C-alpha positions as CSV (number, residue, x, y, z in Angstrom):
1,X,-2.8,-7.5,-2.8
2,X,-3.1,-8.2,-6.5
3,X,-6.0,-5.9,-6.7
4,X,-3.9,-3.3,-5.0
5,X,-1.2,-3.8,-7.6
6,X,-3.8,-3.5,-10.3
7,X,-4.6,0.0,-9.2
8,X,-1.1,1.2,-8.2
9,X,-0.3,2.5,-11.7
10,X,-3.6,4.3,-12.3
11,X,-2.0,7.3,-10.8
12,X,1.5,7.9,-11.7
13,X,-0.8,10.5,-10.8
14,X,0.1,9.9,-7.3
15,X,-2.7,7.4,-6.7
16,X,-1.2,4.8,-4.5
17,X,-3.3,2.2,-2.8
18,X,-2.8,2.0,0.9
19,X,-4.0,0.2,4.0
20,X,-7.3,1.4,5.2
21,X,-7.1,4.0,8.0
22,X,-8.3,3.2,11.5
23,X,-11.8,4.9,11.8
24,X,-10.6,7.1,14.7
25,X,-7.5,8.2,12.7
26,X,-9.7,8.9,9.7
27,X,-12.0,11.0,11.8
28,X,-9.0,12.9,13.2
29,X,-7.7,13.5,9.7
30,X,-11.1,14.8,8.6
31,X,-11.4,17.2,11.6
32,X,-7.9,18.6,10.7
33,X,-9.1,19.1,7.2
34,X,-12.3,20.9,8.3
35,X,-10.4,23.2,10.7
36,X,-7.3,23.8,8.5
37,X,-5.1,22.5,11.2
38,X,-5.3,22.1,15.0
39,X,-3.0,21.7,18.0
40,X,-3.0,18.8,20.4
41,X,-5.1,20.8,22.8
42,X,-7.6,21.6,20.1
43,X,-8.0,18.0,19.2
44,X,-8.3,17.0,22.9
45,X,-11.3,19.3,23.2
46,X,-12.8,18.0,19.9
47,X,-12.5,14.3,20.8
48,X,-12.7,14.5,24.6
49,X,-9.6,12.3,25.0
50,X,-6.2,12.7,26.7
51,X,-3.2,14.4,25.1
52,X,-1.4,11.1,25.0
53,X,-4.2,9.5,22.9
54,X,-4.1,12.5,20.5
55,X,-0.3,12.3,20.2
56,X,-0.5,8.6,19.3
57,X,-3.0,9.3,16.6
58,X,-0.9,12.2,15.3
59,X,2.2,10.1,15.3
60,X,0.5,7.4,13.2
61,X,-0.7,10.0,10.7
62,X,2.8,11.6,10.5
63,X,4.4,8.3,9.8
64,X,2.1,7.7,6.9
65,X,2.7,11.2,5.5
66,X,-0.9,12.2,5.9
67,X,-0.3,15.2,8.1
68,X,2.6,17.5,8.8
69,X,3.5,19.4,12.0
70,X,4.1,23.1,11.7
71,X,5.8,25.2,14.4
72,X,3.9,28.4,15.3
73,X,5.8,30.9,17.3
74,X,3.9,32.6,20.1
75,X,4.0,36.4,20.3
76,X,5.0,36.2,23.9
77,X,7.9,34.2,25.3
78,X,7.3,30.5,25.9
79,X,7.4,27.2,24.1
80,X,6.3,27.2,20.4
81,X,3.0,25.6,19.5
82,X,2.7,22.7,17.1
83,X,-0.1,22.7,14.6
84,X,-1.0,19.6,12.7
85,X,-2.3,20.0,9.1
86,X,-3.4,17.6,6.4
87,X,-0.9,17.0,3.6
88,X,-1.7,16.5,-0.1
89,X,-1.4,12.8,0.5
90,X,-3.8,13.1,3.4
91,X,-6.4,14.9,1.2
92,X,-6.1,12.1,-1.4
93,X,-6.6,9.5,1.4
94,X,-9.8,11.2,2.5
95,X,-11.2,11.5,-1.1
96,X,-10.5,8.1,-2.5
97,X,-12.3,4.7,-2.3
98,X,-9.9,2.2,-3.9
99,X,-11.9,-0.9,-2.9
100,X,-14.9,0.0,-5.0
101,X,-12.6,1.2,-7.9
102,X,-10.6,-2.1,-7.9
103,X,-13.7,-4.2,-8.1
104,X,-15.2,-2.2,-10.9
105,X,-12.0,-2.2,-12.9
106,X,-11.3,-5.9,-12.4
107,X,-14.9,-7.0,-13.3
108,X,-14.9,-4.7,-16.4
109,X,-11.6,-6.3,-17.5
110,X,-13.0,-9.8,-17.1
111,X,-16.1,-8.9,-19.1
112,X,-14.2,-8.2,-22.3
113,X,-15.6,-10.8,-24.6
114,X,-12.7,-11.1,-27.1
115,X,-10.0,-13.3,-25.4
116,X,-7.2,-11.7,-27.5
117,X,-8.2,-8.2,-26.4
118,X,-8.6,-9.2,-22.8
119,X,-5.2,-10.9,-22.8
120,X,-3.7,-7.8,-24.4
121,X,-5.2,-5.5,-21.7
122,X,-4.0,-7.9,-19.0
123,X,-0.5,-7.9,-20.4
124,X,-0.4,-4.1,-20.5
125,X,-1.5,-4.0,-16.8
126,X,1.1,-6.5,-15.9
127,X,3.9,-4.7,-17.8
128,X,3.0,-1.4,-16.2
129,X,3.1,-2.9,-12.7
130,X,6.4,-4.6,-13.4
131,X,7.9,-1.4,-14.6
132,X,6.7,0.5,-11.6
133,X,8.0,-1.8,-8.9
134,X,11.1,-2.8,-10.9
135,X,12.5,0.7,-10.7
136,X,12.7,0.3,-6.9
137,X,14.0,-3.2,-6.8
138,X,17.1,-2.8,-9.0
139,X,19.7,-5.5,-9.4
140,X,21.4,-7.7,-6.8
141,X,20.9,-10.9,-5.0
142,X,17.5,-12.5,-4.4
143,X,17.6,-11.4,-0.8
144,X,18.5,-7.8,-1.8
145,X,15.7,-7.6,-4.3
146,X,13.2,-9.0,-1.8
147,X,14.3,-6.4,0.7
148,X,14.0,-3.6,-1.8
149,X,10.5,-4.7,-2.9
150,X,9.4,-5.1,0.7
151,X,10.5,-1.6,1.5
152,X,8.8,-0.1,-1.6
153,X,5.5,-1.9,-0.8
154,X,5.7,-0.8,2.9
155,X,6.3,2.8,1.8
156,X,3.2,2.6,-0.3
157,X,1.3,1.5,2.8
158,X,1.1,-2.3,2.3
159,X,1.1,-4.5,5.4
160,X,4.1,-6.6,4.4
161,X,7.1,-8.1,6.1
162,X,10.2,-9.9,5.1
163,X,11.1,-13.2,6.7
164,X,13.4,-16.1,6.0
165,X,12.8,-19.9,5.9
166,X,15.4,-22.5,5.1
167,X,17.8,-19.9,3.9
168,X,15.2,-18.4,1.5
169,X,13.6,-14.9,1.8
170,X,9.8,-14.9,2.4
171,X,7.6,-12.0,1.4
172,X,4.6,-12.0,3.7
173,X,1.3,-10.1,3.1
174,X,-0.4,-9.7,6.4
175,X,-3.9,-8.8,5.1
176,X,-5.8,-8.8,1.9
177,X,-6.9,-5.3,1.0
178,X,-9.7,-6.6,-1.3
179,X,-10.9,-9.9,0.0
180,X,-14.1,-9.9,-2.0
181,X,-12.1,-10.0,-5.3
182,X,-9.7,-12.6,-4.1
183,X,-12.5,-14.8,-2.8
184,X,-14.5,-14.7,-6.1
185,X,-11.7,-14.8,-8.6
186,X,-8.3,-16.6,-7.9
187,X,-6.9,-15.2,-11.2
188,X,-6.2,-12.0,-9.4
189,X,-3.9,-13.9,-7.0
190,X,-2.1,-15.4,-10.1
191,X,-1.6,-11.9,-11.5
192,X,0.1,-10.8,-8.3
193,X,2.3,-13.9,-8.3
194,X,3.4,-13.3,-11.9
195,X,4.1,-9.6,-11.4
196,X,6.2,-10.2,-8.3
197,X,8.1,-13.0,-9.9
198,X,9.0,-10.8,-12.9
199,X,9.9,-7.8,-10.6
200,X,12.2,-10.0,-8.5
201,X,13.6,-11.9,-11.4
202,X,12.9,-15.3,-10.0
203,X,10.0,-17.7,-10.0
204,X,7.9,-17.3,-6.9
205,X,5.6,-19.8,-5.2
206,X,2.5,-18.7,-3.4
207,X,3.2,-20.9,-0.4
208,X,0.0,-19.9,1.4
209,X,-2.9,-17.6,0.6
210,X,-5.5,-15.7,2.5
211,X,-8.1,-16.9,0.0
212,X,-7.5,-20.5,1.2
213,X,-8.3,-19.6,4.8
214,X,-4.7,-18.8,5.9
215,X,-3.9,-15.8,8.1
216,X,-1.6,-14.2,5.4
217,X,-0.2,-14.7,1.9
218,X,3.5,-15.8,1.6
219,X,5.7,-15.8,-1.5
220,X,9.0,-17.6,-1.7
221,X,11.5,-18.3,-4.5
222,X,11.1,-21.6,-6.2
223,X,14.5,-21.7,-7.9
224,X,18.0,-20.4,-7.8
225,X,19.7,-17.5,-9.5
226,X,18.1,-14.1,-10.1
227,X,17.4,-13.3,-13.7
228,X,18.1,-9.9,-15.0
229,X,15.0,-7.8,-15.5
230,X,14.0,-7.0,-19.1
231,X,14.4,-3.4,-20.2
C-alpha cells in the first residue's frame, strides 16, 4: 500500500491508485468504451452470458464510479432502456498502469546518489501524502480518525477494513497492490507506516505485514492521545 500512497498525489490530477479490476470487468469496461455504451441485452449478446451475470458486472463497475447508467426513453410506450457508458474515471482506469509506474518511480528515487537530496525528495513525498489524506481525516478521537481514513482509502479503491482489538482500532490492508516492491525493499513499508502515523496523529505499529508472509497488513496505535496535525 505504501507504493500506492507514493503515487496517489501524482495526480491531484485525478490519478488515484485503485485495486486492479477483475479481468472480466475490465473486458466489459473496454467493450463499453468501444461501443460508446450498451444495454444489458447488448452485453449479453457480446459475452454470451445471462442478464444476471451482466447486471452483477455492471453493478460492480457502477459502485466504483467507472460507468454510469443513462435512461433512454423509447419512442413507443413501454419501459425505458438503460444504457451503460464509461465515465471519465473509467477511461482513466483503462489507460493507466500504476504498478509499472510505481516501480519506476520508487527505484529512481532510491538511485539518487546524494543522501541529502534523496532524503529531501522522500520528505517532500511524505509531506504531500500527509497533506492529501490529512484533509479527509480531520480532528477527533483516534477511533474517529481511523474511521475517516478507512473511508477515504476505501473511496480511492483500497481493499481496507476497520476492526478493533483490545479496545484499539485496527486498520487492515487486505492485499498488497505492489508486492514486488514490498518484497524487495522494506523501506516502502516504513514510509507507509510513517505517513499513516502522521495523518492519524498517533504512533502506529505495523503489527503484521504481507511482506512477512501474513495474509494482510495491520496497523494499530502504539500510544494514547491523538496529536493535533501540523498545519
